[in-house]
BAZAVO-415981 format. One record per residue: x, y, z of N, C-alpha, C in turn; residue number from 0; residue in one letter. Coordinates in pm, 1 decimal, always signed. Example, Ala and Ser with C-alpha at 12.3 -4.5 7.8 and 13.67 -1.06 7.14 Angstrom:
BEGIN
<site><n_u>+1319.0</n_u><n_v>-569.0</n_v><n_w>+780.0</n_w><ca_u>+1230.0</ca_u><ca_v>-450.0</ca_v><ca_w>+780.0</ca_w><c_u>+1320.0</c_u><c_v>-330.0</c_v><c_w>+780.0</c_w><nr>0</nr><rest>A</rest></site>
<site><n_u>+1285.0</n_u><n_v>-225.0</n_v><n_w>+708.0</n_w><ca_u>+1367.0</ca_u><ca_v>-106.0</ca_v><ca_w>+714.0</ca_w><c_u>+1290.0</c_u><c_v>+3.0</c_v><c_w>+787.0</c_w><nr>1</nr><rest>S</rest></site>
//
This chain:
BEGIN
<site><n_u>+13621.0</n_u><n_v>-4211.2</n_v><n_w>+2863.4</n_w><ca_u>+13758.3</ca_u><ca_v>-4167.2</ca_v><ca_w>+2862.7</ca_w><c_u>+13806.0</c_u><c_v>-4164.0</c_v><c_w>+2718.0</c_w><nr>0</nr><rest>X</rest></site>
<site><n_u>+13854.9</n_u><n_v>-4052.1</n_v><n_w>+2676.1</n_w><ca_u>+13899.9</ca_u><ca_v>-4036.1</ca_v><ca_w>+2538.1</ca_w><c_u>+14050.0</c_u><c_v>-4060.8</c_v><c_w>+2528.1</c_w><nr>1</nr><rest>X</rest></site>
<site><n_u>+14089.8</n_u><n_v>-4113.2</n_v><n_w>+2414.6</n_w><ca_u>+14232.0</ca_u><ca_v>-4135.8</ca_v><ca_w>+2390.1</ca_w><c_u>+14298.2</c_u><c_v>-4005.8</c_v><c_w>+2347.4</c_w><nr>2</nr><rest>X</rest></site>
<site><n_u>+14420.4</n_u><n_v>-3987.2</n_v><n_w>+2393.8</n_w><ca_u>+14494.3</ca_u><ca_v>-3868.1</ca_v><ca_w>+2353.9</ca_w><c_u>+14556.1</c_u><c_v>-3890.2</c_v><c_w>+2216.6</c_w><nr>3</nr><rest>X</rest></site>
<site><n_u>+14607.3</n_u><n_v>-3784.1</n_v><n_w>+2158.6</n_w><ca_u>+14670.6</ca_u><ca_v>-3792.1</ca_v><ca_w>+2027.2</ca_w><c_u>+14792.3</c_u><c_v>-3885.5</c_v><c_w>+2031.7</c_w><nr>4</nr><rest>X</rest></site>
<site><n_u>+14866.3</n_u><n_v>-3882.4</n_v><n_w>+2142.6</n_w><ca_u>+14982.9</ca_u><ca_v>-3969.4</ca_v><ca_w>+2156.8</ca_w><c_u>+14941.9</c_u><c_v>-4116.2</c_v><c_w>+2164.2</c_w><nr>5</nr><rest>X</rest></site>
<site><n_u>+14828.3</n_u><n_v>-4144.3</n_v><n_w>+2231.1</n_w><ca_u>+14777.4</ca_u><ca_v>-4281.4</ca_v><ca_w>+2236.9</ca_w><c_u>+14742.6</c_u><c_v>-4332.2</c_v><c_w>+2097.4</c_w><nr>6</nr><rest>X</rest></site>
<site><n_u>+14677.7</n_u><n_v>-4248.1</n_v><n_w>+2019.2</n_w><ca_u>+14640.2</ca_u><ca_v>-4288.1</ca_v><ca_w>+1883.6</ca_w><c_u>+14762.3</c_u><c_v>-4310.7</c_v><c_w>+1796.2</c_w><nr>7</nr><rest>X</rest></site>
<site><n_u>+14864.1</n_u><n_v>-4225.2</n_v><n_w>+1810.8</n_w><ca_u>+14987.2</ca_u><ca_v>-4245.0</ca_v><ca_w>+1734.5</ca_w><c_u>+15054.3</c_u><c_v>-4375.7</c_v><c_w>+1773.6</c_w><nr>8</nr><rest>X</rest></site>
<site><n_u>+15055.0</n_u><n_v>-4406.9</n_v><n_w>+1903.0</n_w><ca_u>+15113.8</ca_u><ca_v>-4532.1</ca_v><ca_w>+1948.7</ca_w><c_u>+15036.9</c_u><c_v>-4652.4</c_v><c_w>+1897.6</c_w><nr>9</nr><rest>X</rest></site>
<site><n_u>+14903.6</n_u><n_v>-4641.1</n_v><n_w>+1892.7</n_w><ca_u>+14821.5</ca_u><ca_v>-4751.4</ca_v><ca_w>+1842.7</ca_w><c_u>+14845.8</c_u><c_v>-4773.1</c_v><c_w>+1693.6</c_w><nr>10</nr><rest>X</rest></site>
<site><n_u>+14860.5</n_u><n_v>-4665.0</n_v><n_w>+1621.0</n_w><ca_u>+14885.1</ca_u><ca_v>-4676.5</ca_v><ca_w>+1476.9</ca_w><c_u>+15019.9</c_u><c_v>-4743.5</c_v><c_w>+1452.2</c_w><nr>11</nr><rest>X</rest></site>
<site><n_u>+15119.2</n_u><n_v>-4714.9</n_v><n_w>+1535.1</n_w><ca_u>+15250.2</ca_u><ca_v>-4778.2</ca_v><ca_w>+1519.9</ca_w><c_u>+15248.0</c_u><c_v>-4922.5</c_v><c_w>+1568.3</c_w><nr>12</nr><rest>X</rest></site>
<site><n_u>+15166.5</n_u><n_v>-4954.0</n_v><n_w>+1667.2</n_w><ca_u>+15165.7</ca_u><ca_v>-5087.4</ca_v><ca_w>+1725.5</ca_w><c_u>+15090.4</c_u><c_v>-5190.4</c_v><c_w>+1643.8</c_w><nr>13</nr><rest>X</rest></site>
<site><n_u>+14984.1</n_u><n_v>-5149.5</n_v><n_w>+1576.2</n_w><ca_u>+14903.5</ca_u><ca_v>-5243.8</ca_v><ca_w>+1499.9</ca_w><c_u>+14981.5</c_u><c_v>-5310.6</c_v><c_w>+1387.8</c_w><nr>14</nr><rest>X</rest></site>
<site><n_u>+15056.2</n_u><n_v>-5236.6</n_v><n_w>+1306.1</n_w><ca_u>+15136.0</ca_u><ca_v>-5304.6</ca_v><ca_w>+1203.7</ca_w><c_u>+15238.1</c_u><c_v>-5401.4</c_v><c_w>+1264.1</c_w><nr>15</nr><rest>X</rest></site>
<site><n_u>+15292.8</n_u><n_v>-5368.5</n_v><n_w>+1379.6</n_w><ca_u>+15387.4</ca_u><ca_v>-5458.2</ca_v><ca_w>+1445.2</ca_w><c_u>+15322.3</c_u><c_v>-5590.7</c_v><c_w>+1479.7</c_w><nr>16</nr><rest>X</rest></site>
<site><n_u>+15199.8</n_u><n_v>-5586.5</n_v><n_w>+1528.8</n_w><ca_u>+15129.2</ca_u><ca_v>-5709.9</ca_v><ca_w>+1563.4</ca_w><c_u>+15107.9</c_u><c_v>-5795.7</c_v><c_w>+1439.3</c_w><nr>17</nr><rest>X</rest></site>
<site><n_u>+15062.7</n_u><n_v>-5736.3</n_v><n_w>+1331.1</n_w><ca_u>+15036.3</ca_u><ca_v>-5814.1</ca_v><ca_w>+1211.3</ca_w><c_u>+15165.3</c_u><c_v>-5863.3</c_v><c_w>+1146.1</c_w><nr>18</nr><rest>X</rest></site>
<site><n_u>+15272.2</n_u><n_v>-5782.0</n_v><n_w>+1148.5</n_w><ca_u>+15400.8</ca_u><ca_v>-5826.7</ca_v><ca_w>+1095.0</ca_w><c_u>+15453.4</c_u><c_v>-5943.7</c_v><c_w>+1177.5</c_w><nr>19</nr><rest>X</rest></site>
<site><n_u>+15436.3</n_u><n_v>-5937.2</n_v><n_w>+1308.8</n_w><ca_u>+15478.5</ca_u><ca_v>-6047.4</ca_v><ca_w>+1395.2</ca_w><c_u>+15400.6</c_u><c_v>-6174.0</c_v><c_w>+1362.4</c_w><nr>20</nr><rest>X</rest></site>
<site><n_u>+15270.4</n_u><n_v>-6163.0</n_v><n_w>+1339.9</n_w><ca_u>+15189.5</ca_u><ca_v>-6279.9</ca_v><ca_w>+1305.0</ca_w><c_u>+15230.9</c_u><c_v>-6338.8</c_v><c_w>+1170.3</c_w><nr>21</nr><rest>X</rest></site>
<site><n_u>+15257.8</n_u><n_v>-6253.5</n_v><n_w>+1072.4</n_w><ca_u>+15301.1</ca_u><ca_v>-6302.4</ca_v><ca_w>+941.8</ca_w><c_u>+15437.5</c_u><c_v>-6370.1</c_v><c_w>+954.7</c_w><nr>22</nr><rest>X</rest></site>
<site><n_u>+15528.4</n_u><n_v>-6311.2</n_v><n_w>+1033.8</n_w><ca_u>+15660.2</ca_u><ca_v>-6371.9</ca_v><ca_w>+1054.0</ca_w><c_u>+15647.6</c_u><c_v>-6506.7</c_v><c_w>+1124.2</c_w><nr>23</nr><rest>X</rest></site>
<site><n_u>+15559.3</n_u><n_v>-6517.8</n_v><n_w>+1222.5</n_w><ca_u>+15539.7</ca_u><ca_v>-6645.5</ca_v><ca_w>+1291.7</ca_w><c_u>+15481.7</c_u><c_v>-6749.6</c_v><c_w>+1197.2</c_w><nr>24</nr><rest>X</rest></site>
<site><n_u>+15387.7</n_u><n_v>-6710.6</n_v><n_w>+1113.3</n_w><ca_u>+15332.1</ca_u><ca_v>-6803.4</ca_v><ca_w>+1014.5</ca_w><c_u>+15440.1</c_u><c_v>-6850.2</c_v><c_w>+917.0</c_w><nr>25</nr><rest>X</rest></site>
<site><n_u>+15521.1</n_u><n_v>-6756.1</n_v><n_w>+868.5</n_w><ca_u>+15628.0</ca_u><ca_v>-6790.0</ca_v><ca_w>+774.7</ca_w><c_u>+15731.5</c_u><c_v>-6880.3</c_v><c_w>+839.7</c_w><nr>26</nr><rest>X</rest></site>
<site><n_u>+15770.9</n_u><n_v>-6847.2</n_v><n_w>+961.1</n_w><ca_u>+15869.7</ca_u><ca_v>-6928.4</ca_v><ca_w>+1032.0</ca_w><c_u>+15818.9</c_u><c_v>-7070.0</c_v><c_w>+1055.1</c_w><nr>27</nr><rest>X</rest></site>
<site><n_u>+15696.2</n_u><n_v>-7083.9</n_v><n_w>+1093.6</n_w><ca_u>+15642.4</ca_u><ca_v>-7218.3</ca_v><ca_w>+1117.3</ca_w><c_u>+15635.4</c_u><c_v>-7298.9</c_v><c_w>+988.1</c_w><nr>28</nr><rest>X</rest></site>
<site><n_u>+15609.7</n_u><n_v>-7231.9</n_v><n_w>+876.6</n_w><ca_u>+15607.1</ca_u><ca_v>-7303.6</ca_v><ca_w>+749.3</ca_w><c_u>+15747.5</c_u><c_v>-7339.5</c_v><c_w>+702.5</c_w><nr>29</nr><rest>X</rest></site>
<site><n_u>+15846.0</n_u><n_v>-7253.7</n_v><n_w>+730.3</n_w><ca_u>+15983.7</ca_u><ca_v>-7279.3</ca_v><ca_w>+686.6</ca_w><c_u>+16049.0</c_u><c_v>-7393.4</c_v><c_w>+763.4</c_w><nr>30</nr><rest>X</rest></site>
<site><n_u>+16021.7</n_u><n_v>-7404.2</n_v><n_w>+890.9</n_w><ca_u>+16088.0</ca_u><ca_v>-7508.8</ca_v><ca_w>+970.1</ca_w><c_u>+16004.3</c_u><c_v>-7635.9</c_v><c_w>+978.0</c_w><nr>31</nr><rest>X</rest></site>
<site><n_u>+15888.3</n_u><n_v>-7635.3</n_v><n_w>+915.4</n_w><ca_u>+15799.9</ca_u><ca_v>-7752.5</ca_v><ca_w>+913.1</ca_w><c_u>+15776.5</c_u><c_v>-7807.9</c_v><c_w>+1054.1</c_w><nr>32</nr><rest>X</rest></site>
<site><n_u>+15754.0</n_u><n_v>-7720.4</n_v><n_w>+1147.0</n_w><ca_u>+15733.7</ca_u><ca_v>-7759.8</ca_v><ca_w>+1286.7</ca_w><c_u>+15590.4</c_u><c_v>-7805.5</c_v><c_w>+1305.4</c_w><nr>33</nr><rest>X</rest></site>
<site><n_u>+15567.2</n_u><n_v>-7933.0</n_v><n_w>+1279.1</n_w><ca_u>+15433.6</ca_u><ca_v>-7989.0</ca_v><ca_w>+1293.9</ca_w><c_u>+15331.5</c_u><c_v>-7893.6</c_v><c_w>+1230.3</c_w><nr>34</nr><rest>X</rest></site>
<site><n_u>+15351.4</n_u><n_v>-7872.6</n_v><n_w>+1102.9</n_w><ca_u>+15281.7</ca_u><ca_v>-7768.0</ca_v><ca_w>+1029.2</ca_w><c_u>+15130.3</c_u><c_v>-7764.5</c_v><c_w>+1051.3</c_w><nr>35</nr><rest>X</rest></site>
<site><n_u>+15058.6</n_u><n_v>-7875.2</n_v><n_w>+1039.8</n_w><ca_u>+14913.0</ca_u><ca_v>-7864.6</ca_v><ca_w>+1057.0</ca_w><c_u>+14873.7</c_u><c_v>-7815.7</c_v><c_w>+1196.6</c_w><nr>36</nr><rest>X</rest></site>
<site><n_u>+14942.3</n_u><n_v>-7863.0</n_v><n_w>+1298.2</n_w><ca_u>+14907.9</ca_u><ca_v>-7823.0</ca_v><ca_w>+1434.2</ca_w><c_u>+14948.3</c_u><c_v>-7678.0</c_v><c_w>+1460.6</c_w><nr>37</nr><rest>X</rest></site>
<site><n_u>+15069.4</n_u><n_v>-7640.9</n_v><n_w>+1419.2</n_w><ca_u>+15117.5</ca_u><ca_v>-7504.2</ca_v><ca_w>+1442.7</ca_w><c_u>+15033.8</c_u><c_v>-7402.6</c_v><c_w>+1366.7</c_w><nr>38</nr><rest>X</rest></site>
<site><n_u>+15005.4</n_u><n_v>-7432.9</n_v><n_w>+1241.7</n_w><ca_u>+14925.1</ca_u><ca_v>-7340.7</ca_v><ca_w>+1161.1</ca_w><c_u>+14784.2</c_u><c_v>-7330.1</c_v><c_w>+1218.5</c_w><nr>39</nr><rest>X</rest></site>
<site><n_u>+14731.3</n_u><n_v>-7440.8</n_v><n_w>+1266.5</n_w><ca_u>+14599.0</ca_u><ca_v>-7438.2</ca_v><ca_w>+1327.6</ca_w><c_u>+14594.8</c_u><c_v>-7351.4</c_v><c_w>+1452.1</c_w><nr>40</nr><rest>X</rest></site>
<site><n_u>+14699.0</n_u><n_v>-7360.6</n_v><n_w>+1535.1</n_w><ca_u>+14704.0</ca_u><ca_v>-7277.5</ca_v><ca_w>+1656.0</ca_w><c_u>+14719.2</c_u><c_v>-7129.8</c_v><c_w>+1621.0</c_w><nr>41</nr><rest>X</rest></site>
<site><n_u>+14802.9</n_u><n_v>-7100.6</n_v><n_w>+1523.9</n_w><ca_u>+14821.2</ca_u><ca_v>-6960.6</ca_v><ca_w>+1482.2</ca_w><c_u>+14691.8</c_u><c_v>-6908.5</c_v><c_w>+1420.2</c_w><nr>42</nr><rest>X</rest></site>
<site><n_u>+14626.3</n_u><n_v>-6991.5</n_v><n_w>+1341.1</n_w><ca_u>+14498.6</ca_u><ca_v>-6953.2</ca_v><ca_w>+1280.9</ca_w><c_u>+14395.1</c_u><c_v>-6924.2</c_v><c_w>+1389.2</c_w><nr>43</nr><rest>X</rest></site>
<site><n_u>+14391.3</n_u><n_v>-7007.6</n_v><n_w>+1491.6</n_w><ca_u>+14297.5</ca_u><ca_v>-6986.1</ca_v><ca_w>+1603.1</ca_w><c_u>+14327.3</c_u><c_v>-6854.3</c_v><c_w>+1674.1</c_w><nr>44</nr><rest>X</rest></site>
<site><n_u>+14455.1</n_u><n_v>-6825.2</n_v><n_w>+1696.2</n_w><ca_u>+14494.6</ca_u><ca_v>-6698.7</ca_v><ca_w>+1758.8</ca_w><c_u>+14453.3</c_u><c_v>-6580.8</c_v><c_w>+1670.5</c_w><nr>45</nr><rest>X</rest></site>
<site><n_u>+14473.7</n_u><n_v>-6594.7</n_v><n_w>+1539.5</n_w><ca_u>+14435.3</ca_u><ca_v>-6486.8</ca_v><ca_w>+1447.1</ca_w><c_u>+14284.6</c_u><c_v>-6462.3</c_v><c_w>+1451.1</c_w><nr>46</nr><rest>X</rest></site>
<site><n_u>+14206.5</n_u><n_v>-6567.6</n_v><n_w>+1465.3</n_w><ca_u>+14060.8</ca_u><ca_v>-6551.7</ca_v><ca_w>+1473.7</ca_w><c_u>+14022.3</c_u><c_v>-6476.8</c_v><c_w>+1601.2</c_w><nr>47</nr><rest>X</rest></site>
<site><n_u>+14086.3</n_u><n_v>-6510.7</n_v><n_w>+1713.8</n_w><ca_u>+14058.8</ca_u><ca_v>-6436.7</ca_v><ca_w>+1837.4</ca_w><c_u>+14096.4</c_u><c_v>-6290.0</c_v><c_w>+1822.9</c_w><nr>48</nr><rest>X</rest></site>
<site><n_u>+14211.3</n_u><n_v>-6264.0</n_v><n_w>+1763.2</n_w><ca_u>+14255.8</ca_u><ca_v>-6126.3</ca_v><ca_w>+1742.6</ca_w><c_u>+14157.5</c_u><c_v>-6050.8</c_v><c_w>+1654.5</c_w><nr>49</nr><rest>X</rest></site>
<site><n_u>+14112.7</n_u><n_v>-6113.4</n_v><n_w>+1548.6</n_w><ca_u>+14015.5</ca_u><ca_v>-6050.8</ca_v><ca_w>+1458.5</ca_w><c_u>+13882.9</c_u><c_v>-6025.0</c_v><c_w>+1529.5</c_w><nr>50</nr><rest>X</rest></site>
<site><n_u>+13838.6</n_u><n_v>-6121.4</n_v><n_w>+1609.5</n_w><ca_u>+13711.5</ca_u><ca_v>-6105.4</ca_v><ca_w>+1681.4</ca_w><c_u>+13717.8</c_u><c_v>-5988.2</c_v><c_w>+1778.9</c_w><nr>51</nr><rest>X</rest></site>
<site><n_u>+13826.1</n_u><n_v>-5977.5</n_v><n_w>+1854.4</n_w><ca_u>+13837.5</ca_u><ca_v>-5865.9</ca_v><ca_w>+1948.3</ca_w><c_u>+13854.1</c_u><c_v>-5733.1</c_v><c_w>+1875.3</c_w><nr>52</nr><rest>X</rest></site>
<site><n_u>+13919.9</n_u><n_v>-5733.8</n_v><n_w>+1760.9</n_w><ca_u>+13932.2</ca_u><ca_v>-5611.6</ca_v><ca_w>+1681.7</ca_w><c_u>+13795.8</c_u><c_v>-5566.5</c_v><c_w>+1631.1</c_w><nr>53</nr><rest>X</rest></site>
<site><n_u>+13716.2</n_u><n_v>-5660.9</n_v><n_w>+1583.9</n_w><ca_u>+13581.9</ca_u><ca_v>-5627.0</ca_v><ca_w>+1535.6</ca_w><c_u>+13495.6</c_u><c_v>-5574.6</c_v><c_w>+1650.4</c_w><nr>54</nr><rest>X</rest></site>
<site><n_u>+13506.2</n_u><n_v>-5637.8</n_v><n_w>+1767.8</n_w><ca_u>+13430.3</ca_u><ca_v>-5588.9</ca_v><ca_w>+1883.6</ca_w><c_u>+13471.6</c_u><c_v>-5446.9</c_v><c_w>+1921.0</c_w><nr>55</nr><rest>X</rest></site>
<site><n_u>+13601.2</n_u><n_v>-5418.8</n_v><n_w>+1918.1</n_w><ca_u>+13644.9</ca_u><ca_v>-5283.5</ca_v><ca_w>+1953.9</ca_w><c_u>+13595.7</c_u><c_v>-5181.8</c_v><c_w>+1851.7</c_w><nr>56</nr><rest>X</rest></site>
<site><n_u>+13595.1</n_u><n_v>-5217.5</n_v><n_w>+1724.6</n_w><ca_u>+13542.9</ca_u><ca_v>-5126.9</ca_v><ca_w>+1621.7</ca_w><c_u>+13393.0</c_u><c_v>-5106.0</c_v><c_w>+1641.3</c_w><nr>57</nr><rest>X</rest></site>
<site><n_u>+13322.3</n_u><n_v>-5213.0</n_v><n_w>+1673.9</n_w><ca_u>+13178.1</ca_u><ca_v>-5202.5</ca_v><ca_w>+1698.2</ca_w><c_u>+13149.2</c_u><c_v>-5110.2</c_v><c_w>+1816.6</c_w><nr>58</nr><rest>X</rest></site>
<site><n_u>+13219.0</n_u><n_v>-5129.6</n_v><n_w>+1927.4</n_w><ca_u>+13197.2</ca_u><ca_v>-5044.1</ca_v><ca_w>+2044.6</ca_w><c_u>+13238.2</c_u><c_v>-4899.6</c_v><c_w>+2016.6</c_w><nr>59</nr><rest>X</rest></site>
<site><n_u>+13342.3</n_u><n_v>-4879.2</n_v><n_w>+1937.7</n_w><ca_u>+13381.4</ca_u><ca_v>-4743.3</ca_v><ca_w>+1900.9</ca_w><c_u>+13274.0</c_u><c_v>-4677.0</c_v><c_w>+1815.7</c_w><nr>60</nr><rest>X</rest></site>
<site><n_u>+13215.4</n_u><n_v>-4753.4</n_v><n_w>+1725.4</n_w><ca_u>+13106.8</ca_u><ca_v>-4699.5</ca_v><ca_w>+1642.8</ca_w><c_u>+12984.9</c_u><c_v>-4663.5</c_v><c_w>+1725.3</c_w><nr>61</nr><rest>X</rest></site>
<site><n_u>+12950.8</n_u><n_v>-4749.0</n_v><n_w>+1821.0</n_w><ca_u>+12837.6</ca_u><ca_v>-4719.3</ca_v><ca_w>+1910.2</ca_w><c_u>+12867.0</c_u><c_v>-4594.2</c_v><c_w>+1991.6</c_w><nr>62</nr><rest>X</rest></site>
<site><n_u>+12989.2</n_u><n_v>-4583.8</n_v><n_w>+2042.1</n_w><ca_u>+13028.8</ca_u><ca_v>-4465.9</ca_v><ca_w>+2118.1</ca_w><c_u>+13020.4</c_u><c_v>-4340.0</c_v><c_w>+2031.9</c_w><nr>63</nr><rest>X</rest></site>
<site><n_u>+13063.3</n_u><n_v>-4350.0</n_v><n_w>+1906.9</n_w><ca_u>+13055.8</ca_u><ca_v>-4236.8</ca_v><ca_w>+1816.0</ca_w><c_u>+12910.6</c_u><c_v>-4195.4</c_v><c_w>+1791.5</c_w><nr>64</nr><rest>X</rest></site>
<site><n_u>+12823.4</n_u><n_v>-4292.6</n_v><n_w>+1769.5</n_w><ca_u>+12682.3</ca_u><ca_v>-4261.1</ca_v><ca_w>+1745.6</ca_w><c_u>+12616.6</c_u><c_v>-4197.9</c_v><c_w>+1867.8</c_w><nr>65</nr><rest>X</rest></site>
<site><n_u>+12644.9</n_u><n_v>-4250.3</n_v><n_w>+1986.5</n_w><ca_u>+12588.2</ca_u><ca_v>-4192.1</ca_v><ca_w>+2108.5</ca_w><c_u>+12642.0</c_u><c_v>-4051.2</c_v><c_w>+2133.0</c_w><nr>66</nr><rest>X</rest></site>
<site><n_u>+12769.1</n_u><n_v>-4030.9</n_v><n_w>+2106.1</n_w><ca_u>+12826.8</ca_u><ca_v>-3897.0</ca_v><ca_w>+2122.4</ca_w><c_u>+12763.1</c_u><c_v>-3798.6</c_v><c_w>+2024.6</c_w><nr>67</nr><rest>X</rest></site>
<site><n_u>+12744.5</n_u><n_v>-3842.2</n_v><n_w>+1901.1</n_w><ca_u>+12681.1</ca_u><ca_v>-3755.5</ca_v><ca_w>+1802.4</ca_w><c_u>+12537.0</c_u><c_v>-3723.9</c_v><c_w>+1842.0</c_w><nr>68</nr><rest>X</rest></site>
<site><n_u>+12466.8</n_u><n_v>-3824.6</n_v><n_w>+1892.0</n_w><ca_u>+12328.9</ca_u><ca_v>-3804.3</ca_v><ca_w>+1935.7</ca_w><c_u>+12323.5</c_u><c_v>-3703.2</c_v><c_w>+2050.1</c_w><nr>69</nr><rest>X</rest></site>
<site><n_u>+12412.1</n_u><n_v>-3716.9</n_v><n_w>+2148.2</n_w><ca_u>+12414.8</ca_u><ca_v>-3622.7</ca_v><ca_w>+2260.3</ca_w><c_u>+12448.9</c_u><c_v>-3481.9</c_v><c_w>+2212.1</c_w><nr>70</nr><rest>X</rest></site>
<site><n_u>+12545.2</n_u><n_v>-3470.7</n_v><n_w>+2120.7</n_w><ca_u>+12583.6</ca_u><ca_v>-3340.2</ca_v><ca_w>+2066.8</ca_w><c_u>+12467.4</c_u><c_v>-3278.2</c_v><c_w>+1990.0</c_w><nr>71</nr><rest>X</rest></site>
<site><n_u>+12397.6</n_u><n_v>-3360.0</n_v><n_w>+1912.8</n_w><ca_u>+12285.3</ca_u><ca_v>-3311.5</ca_v><ca_w>+1834.1</ca_w><c_u>+12172.2</c_u><c_v>-3261.5</c_v><c_w>+1924.0</c_w><nr>72</nr><rest>X</rest></site>
<site><n_u>+12142.3</n_u><n_v>-3336.6</n_v><n_w>+2029.5</n_w><ca_u>+12037.9</ca_u><ca_v>-3295.2</ca_v><ca_w>+2123.5</ca_w><c_u>+12077.6</c_u><c_v>-3166.6</c_v><c_w>+2194.2</c_w><nr>73</nr><rest>X</rest></site>
<site><n_u>+12203.7</n_u><n_v>-3158.4</n_v><n_w>+2235.2</n_w><ca_u>+12252.3</ca_u><ca_v>-3038.0</ca_v><ca_w>+2303.3</ca_w><c_u>+12242.1</c_u><c_v>-2917.3</c_v><c_w>+2209.1</c_w><nr>74</nr><rest>X</rest></site>
<site><n_u>+12277.1</n_u><n_v>-2936.7</n_v><n_w>+2083.5</n_w><ca_u>+12270.5</ca_u><ca_v>-2829.4</ca_v><ca_w>+1986.0</ca_w><c_u>+12126.0</c_u><c_v>-2782.3</c_v><c_w>+1966.7</c_w><nr>75</nr><rest>X</rest></site>
<site><n_u>+12030.6</n_u><n_v>-2875.7</n_v><n_w>+1961.3</n_w><ca_u>+11889.7</ca_u><ca_v>-2842.0</ca_v><ca_w>+1943.6</ca_w><c_u>+11835.2</c_u><c_v>-2769.2</c_v><c_w>+2066.8</c_w><nr>76</nr><rest>X</rest></site>
<site><n_u>+11875.8</n_u><n_v>-2810.3</n_v><n_w>+2184.9</n_w><ca_u>+11828.5</ca_u><ca_v>-2745.5</ca_v><ca_w>+2309.5</ca_w><c_u>+11879.3</c_u><c_v>-2602.6</c_v><c_w>+2314.5</c_w><nr>77</nr><rest>X</rest></site>
<site><n_u>+12003.8</n_u><n_v>-2582.2</n_v><n_w>+2274.8</n_w><ca_u>+12059.1</ca_u><ca_v>-2445.5</ca_v><ca_w>+2275.2</ca_w><c_u>+11992.0</c_u><c_v>-2359.3</c_v><c_w>+2169.1</c_w><nr>78</nr><rest>X</rest></site>
<site><n_u>+11944.9</n_u><n_v>-2418.9</n_v><n_w>+2061.3</n_w><ca_u>+11878.8</ca_u><ca_v>-2344.3</ca_v><ca_w>+1955.5</ca_w><c_u>+11747.2</c_u><c_v>-2283.4</c_v><c_w>+2003.5</c_w><nr>79</nr><rest>X</rest></site>
<site><n_u>+11677.0</n_u><n_v>-2355.1</n_v><n_w>+2090.2</n_w><ca_u>+11546.5</ca_u><ca_v>-2307.3</ca_v><ca_w>+2138.0</ca_w><c_u>+11556.9</c_u><c_v>-2210.1</c_v><c_w>+2253.9</c_w><nr>80</nr><rest>X</rest></site>
<site><n_u>+11674.2</n_u><n_v>-2188.0</n_v><n_w>+2308.5</n_w><ca_u>+11688.2</ca_u><ca_v>-2092.8</ca_v><ca_w>+2420.7</ca_w><c_u>+11688.3</c_u><c_v>-1952.1</c_v><c_w>+2374.1</c_w><nr>81</nr><rest>X</rest></site>
//
């Protein structure tokens, strides 16, 4: 299933919001000194999960791109010999 142009535009707008929210939460926790080591540790753990899932999605997108290119290349070669 391919993403539409509107989906991609929404994703581009949503990603900065997520990171701005994380930076604001980190700043807020540091400003109010709310059990700083524990709060920062939890936010850091959340950031690691977010980064891990982002890397996985990029990896799967790259694999999908390579498989699509391979299929297109094979199709192009088959049509060349007809």
